[in-house]
PLY file of the C-alpha trace (Angstrom):
ply
format ascii 1.0
element vertex 85
property float x
property float y
property float z
element edge 84
property int vertex1
property int vertex2
end_header
5.67 -27.04 6.43
8.43 -25.44 8.46
9.80 -22.58 6.63
6.92 -21.98 4.32
5.99 -18.50 3.69
2.38 -17.29 3.77
1.46 -13.94 2.59
-1.73 -12.05 3.15
-2.37 -8.54 2.01
-5.04 -5.87 2.03
-5.19 -2.93 -0.58
-6.78 0.52 0.29
-7.62 3.35 -1.85
-6.50 7.07 -0.85
-9.42 7.46 1.53
-8.58 4.09 3.49
-11.45 2.30 1.89
-10.55 -1.50 1.35
-10.36 -2.55 -2.31
-11.52 -5.72 -3.66
-8.10 -6.70 -4.97
-6.21 -9.74 -4.82
-3.06 -10.76 -6.64
-1.70 -13.90 -5.30
-2.16 -13.32 -1.71
-5.09 -14.15 0.52
-6.81 -11.07 2.15
-5.75 -10.40 5.87
-8.58 -11.90 8.23
-8.35 -8.91 10.61
-9.18 -5.41 10.23
-6.27 -3.05 9.85
-6.69 0.56 11.63
-5.89 3.56 9.69
-2.48 4.93 10.81
-2.51 8.03 12.93
0.11 9.40 10.45
-2.13 8.65 7.34
-2.65 12.22 6.41
1.17 12.70 6.32
1.50 9.50 4.11
-0.91 11.04 1.72
0.95 14.33 1.66
4.24 12.43 1.13
2.77 10.66 -1.87
1.45 13.64 -3.54
4.93 15.42 -3.37
6.09 12.23 -5.22
3.36 11.80 -7.80
2.36 15.31 -8.67
3.93 15.28 -12.20
3.72 11.38 -12.75
-0.01 10.77 -12.20
0.23 7.19 -10.37
2.74 6.02 -7.95
2.80 3.57 -4.86
4.81 4.11 -1.96
5.30 1.22 0.45
5.43 2.87 4.02
7.10 1.12 6.92
5.37 2.34 10.27
6.22 1.40 13.84
3.88 2.88 16.44
2.38 5.22 13.88
5.82 6.83 13.10
7.09 6.46 9.44
10.32 4.65 9.61
11.12 4.71 6.24
9.76 4.42 2.47
10.69 0.79 1.36
9.65 0.70 -2.47
8.36 3.20 -5.17
6.45 1.66 -7.80
5.22 3.52 -11.03
2.58 1.13 -12.43
-0.14 -0.78 -10.70
0.84 -4.04 -9.69
4.33 -3.82 -11.36
2.67 -3.48 -14.64
0.51 -6.35 -14.09
-2.79 -4.33 -13.66
-4.61 -2.04 -15.98
-4.56 1.52 -14.74
-7.90 1.21 -12.72
-7.24 2.71 -9.42
0 1
1 2
2 3
3 4
4 5
5 6
6 7
7 8
8 9
9 10
10 11
11 12
12 13
13 14
14 15
15 16
16 17
17 18
18 19
19 20
20 21
21 22
22 23
23 24
24 25
25 26
26 27
27 28
28 29
29 30
30 31
31 32
32 33
33 34
34 35
35 36
36 37
37 38
38 39
39 40
40 41
41 42
42 43
43 44
44 45
45 46
46 47
47 48
48 49
49 50
50 51
51 52
52 53
53 54
54 55
55 56
56 57
57 58
58 59
59 60
60 61
61 62
62 63
63 64
64 65
65 66
66 67
67 68
68 69
69 70
70 71
71 72
72 73
73 74
74 75
75 76
76 77
77 78
78 79
79 80
80 81
81 82
82 83
83 84
């Protein structure tokens, strides 16, 4: 169908280990390399969540440079998951 969106996703823990989590998306069919700026991404996350306990930041990268943070989520799966991460 023309214009149909197909979403795929992979979920990683804080050590870049893929997690067996699937909401409504299929898993990506290729391996995704750990970004060269991954340590910096983790440091930024720690600054945001240090007093909260859980936080998901969506990073947008281009050529391993952090362009911006697109979304900040305070509950796993937008509140749909139990706190099991």
